[in-house]
N, C-alpha and C positions, 0 to 999 in steps of 0.2 A: 210578858214582853222581855226580850233579851237584846244583847248588843248585836246579834246576828239575825234574828227573826222576830216578827211580831205575830203573836198568836191571838186569835179572836174566837171566843166561844159563841156559837150560834145555835139557837133552837127554833124549830118551826112552830108557828102559832096557829096553823090551819087546823080545822076540826077533822079533816079527812083528806083522802087523795083518790084519784081516779086510776082504775086498772089500765095499764098500757095496752092490754089485748082487747078487752071487751068494752072499756070505757065506763064501767059502772063505778059509782062513788062508794067508798067504803070508809067507815069510821071505827071499825073493829081492829084494834092494834094487836099485832102478833108479837112483836118484840122491837127492840131498838139497838142501834150500834153507832159507833163514831166513824166519821169520815174526815179526812184531813186534806181537802183540796187546796192547792196553792193558788194564791191570788196575785194581782198586779203588785209589784214591789212599791214600797213607800219609803222615801228618803234613803234609797240605796239598800234597804233591808227587805228581805222576803217576808211577805204576809201569808200566814197559814191560818185557814179557818178550821176550828174544831167544831164540826157540824154534827149535831145529834139527829140521826135519821131514823124514822120509824118504819117498820114493816107491817103491812096491813093484810088482812084476809080478804080475798075476793068474794063478794056476796053472791056471785053467780055460780051455781053448782055445775053448770055446763061449760064454764070457762076452763081451759086447760091449765091456766096459771092459778094455783091455789093461794099463793102469797105474792106480794110485790112490795118493793121499796119505793118510798115517795121521792120525787125529784122536785127541786125548787126551780120553777121556771125562770130563765134568765140567769141562773147561778150555777146549776150543776146539770150533768147528764150521766147516763149509765156508764160505769167503768172508766170514768174520766178522772185523772189526777189533777186537773186544772179547772178553775172556774171559767165560765164563758167569757168573762172580762179578760182573762189571761190568754185564752185560746185565740182571740182575735189578733192581738199584736204578734203572737208567735206565728200564726198563719201568714201575716203580712211579711214578717222577717223571712220565713221559709220561701215564700213566693219570690221575694226579691233576691235572696242570696243562696237558696238551696240548702243542702244538708250541713256540710262541715263548716262552711263560712257562716251560715245562719246560727249554728250552735255557738260559735265563738262570739258572735254579736249578742246573742241572748245572755250569755254569761257576763257580758260587759254591763248590762243593766240589771243584774242580780238574779237571773233565772237559770238554773242548771238543767240543761236538756241535752241529750245526745243527738247526733246527726240522724241516727236511725229513727228515733222517736219523732224528730221534726219531719222526716220524710213520711212517716206513717200518718202524721197529722195532716199533711198535704193531701195524702191519698183519700182521706175522708171528706175533703171539701167537695161540695157539689160543683159540677162543671158549669161555667157561666153559659147562659143561653145566648148564642150568637144570632144576630138577625139573619134572615134568609138572604143569601147573596142574589144580586141582580145580574152581575157579570161574573162568571166562574171560569177559572183557568184550570185546565186538565193537563197533567203530565205524569210521567212515570218516575218512580224512585226504586232504588235497588237495596234490598236487605242483604243480598249476596250477589255481587256484581257478576253478570253473565249467566246467572242461574235463576235467582228468585227476584221477581219484580212486583211492585204494587202500583197503585194509582194515588196520586196526591191531588187534592182539589183545593184551590186557593180562591179567596174572594179578591178579585182583581182591583176593586175600588179601595178596599182597606189594606190590601197586600198582606193578608193574614191567612194562614192555612185554616181550612174549614173542616176537612175530614181526610182520613187515610183509608183506602180500600186495600184488602189483603192481596188482590191480584189485579191484573190489567185486562180482564175479560170485558167484552162489550156488554154482556148481560148484567154484570155488577154495576157498571157505570149507568146503564139504562135504568136499573132499579133505583139507584140513588137520585138520578135526575127526575124520575117520575114522581118522587115524593115531594119535590119542590117545584111546583108549577109556576112560581114567580120568576124563574130564571129567563132572562131575555137574550143573553149573549153567552155563547160557549167559545172560549178561547183555547185552542188546542194545537198540537202539532199534526203532521200528516199521517199519523199511524192509522191503519185501516180499522183496527178494533175501537179506537176512540171515535172515529167517524160513524161507525155503525151504532155504538152506544149512544152518542149524542143525538143521532137521527131517531132512534127508537125511544129514548127516554124523554127528550125535549124537542118534539117536532116544531113547536112554536118558536124556538130560539134560533137566532142567527149564529152560524158557525163561522169563525174567523181564525186566521193563523196569528199566533203571537209574534211580537216584534223580534224576539231573540231568535226564533227558528227561521224567520224570514232572512235576517242578516246572516245567520249561520249557513243556511242553504245557498244564499247568494255568494258567500265567500267560497264555499266548496265548488260551486259551478264555475266561478271565475278562475279558481286555481286549476280545475281540470281543463278549461279552455286554454289557459296560458301554457299548461304542460303539453297539450297537443300541438300547439303552434310555436313551441320554443325555438325551433330551427328557423322560423321566419323573423325572429327578432334580430336587431342589430345593436351593437354597443355604441351609444352616443358619446363621442369625445368632445368635451367643451372646447370652444374657440377653434374648432377645426371643421372643415367641410365634410359631411358624411358622404362617402363614395357609394356608388351604386353597387359595386362588387366588394366583398370583404377582402382585406389585404391577404396576400399569400403568406402562409405560415413560414417562419424562418427555417432554414435548413438545419436539421438536427443530426447529431452524431449518433452512431449506432449504440454506443454505451451510455447515452445520456439518461440520467435518472428521471428526466421529465418526459421522456417519450412514452406515449400511451401504450405502445405495443408491449412495453415492459410489464405494465400492470395487467394487460390482457393475457399475457402468458402466465402470470401468476394465477389469474382466475381459472384459466384452462387447466393448470396443474391441480389446483384445489378441487375443481369439479371432477377431474378424472380420479383423484384419490378418494373422494367421498363415494362416488359410484362404484369404485372397485371394492371398497369395504362393505357397501350395501349388498353387492352381489355375493360377497363372501359370507353373508349371513349375520353381520354385525347389526345391532340396533342403533337407532339414531342417538340414543342417549350415550351409549358407549363410544360412538364415533366422536360425539362432541367432547367427551372427556379426553380421548386420545389426541385429537387435533386442537384442543383448547379453543373451541368455537362456541359461540352463543347459539341458543335454540333457533333464533330468527335467521342467523347467517347460515346455519346448517340446513334449515328448511328451504331457503331460497336455492341453495346449491343442489339439494336432493330433488326438488320439484322441477328444476330446469332440465329439459330433455337434452339440450346441447349448451355449451358455455356461451355461445353467441346470444342466447336469450337473456343473458345477464348484462349485456353491454348496453346500458341505457344511461342517458344523462351524461355524466362526466366521462363515461367510457367511449362516447362517440368521438371519432377522430376529427370531425369537421367543426367542433365546438371551439370558439375563440376564448381567449383568456386575457386578463389584464397583465399576465406575466409573459406574454408572447414576445414583447420587445426586449425583455430582460433575460430571456432564456439563454442566448449565447454567452452572456456574462456569467450566468449561473453554471453553465456547462464548463466554462473555463475554470471557475473556482473549484468545481467538483474534481476536475482533472488534476488540479494542483494539490489535492489531498484534503481540502477543507470539507468536513462533514457536519460542522456545527454552525448554526445560524449566528451564533455570538462571536464567531471568529472575526478578527479585525479585517476590514476591507481597505482598499486604497483610499487615501484621504482620511475622513473621520470614521471611527469605528461604527459598524452596523449600518452604513449608508451605501446605497447603490450609486454608481457614478451618474 
C-alpha cells in the first residue's frame, strides 16, 4: 500500500481450470506468472491486483491448444488490463462522453486511460438487441452527396435508427424486410426503388408516405402553382379599394436607372459576349475567370439560345413594384448627382417625402 495506489496480492484456490477451446478440465500445472489488472479506485487511489495466474496443460491430445492460462470468472479476461468491475464504469463513461472527454472524466476519479483505449473498449461491447420494429421508416442518406447513397431504416415508434444499408437498391430493402415479418407499416417517400423493395419484402405491410415528405411535396407544388400564375396576382394596398385594372406605370426617363430596359440591355450584352467566347473555342471555366462570373450565372447565359429566354420574373416589364410611386422622385435625385442611398434628402435624412 502506498499514497498513490493500493496493491492487493491475489492467488487462485481452484484445483484446475477448463480449456477455452475444448472445455476439458485440467489440473496439470505448466507454469505460473503475475498479472497486474487495475481495479475500481478506492478512496481516490488506484487499486492494483497482483494476481498469480497458473498455466495448465490441456489433457486432450487432439486439441490445438497445448497450454492455456486460467481466468477468474467475473474478475479477469484474456489480454485485459482492467478487472471486470472496472470495465463496466469505463464502458459507461465511454458511451456517455466518447473518447477524449471520457478519458478526462476517467482521470478525474483516478483511472488513467487514453481516448484510443476507451474507444477500443467501446468497440468490444456487444450491440444491444433492439426489438423488432412494427412501424419502420425508410429513407436515403448520402455518404458522398450526389454520388453515393444508402438506405436508413428507423423505428418510427421509438424514433431510433435500426439499421443502415450500403445502397438504396430495391433488392437490399426487400431482403431486409423479409427477415422481419412482424413489420406492419412501412413509412417511405415516393422513390420507386423503395416502393418496389417494400412491396417485395413486406407484402403484408401497409405503405404510407411520411409527414415530412407530404409537407415538402405540398410546398413545392404550391410554389410551382404560384410561379405559373404570378401575373394574375394583384398587390393589395391597405385601406384602399382594389381596382380592376392595375395602375398605369409612371412615365420614366430614358436615362433612368430604374428602367427595366437598362438591365435587359446588360443581359443582352453579357449573353453576346459569352457566346462569342464560346464560338472562339474558350472553355466555360476560362470564360468565368475572364468575366468574373459564377458557374451558375455562366451556365444560364451559355444554355440560353437567345437573351429573351432569360427575361423571367423581375425582368418582365409588366410587373408592378412598391417603388412605382417613388420612381419619379428617385429619378430626380439621380439626375441631381446623388448615387448613395445615405445621401440626405429633403426634410429628415434618409426619408422619402
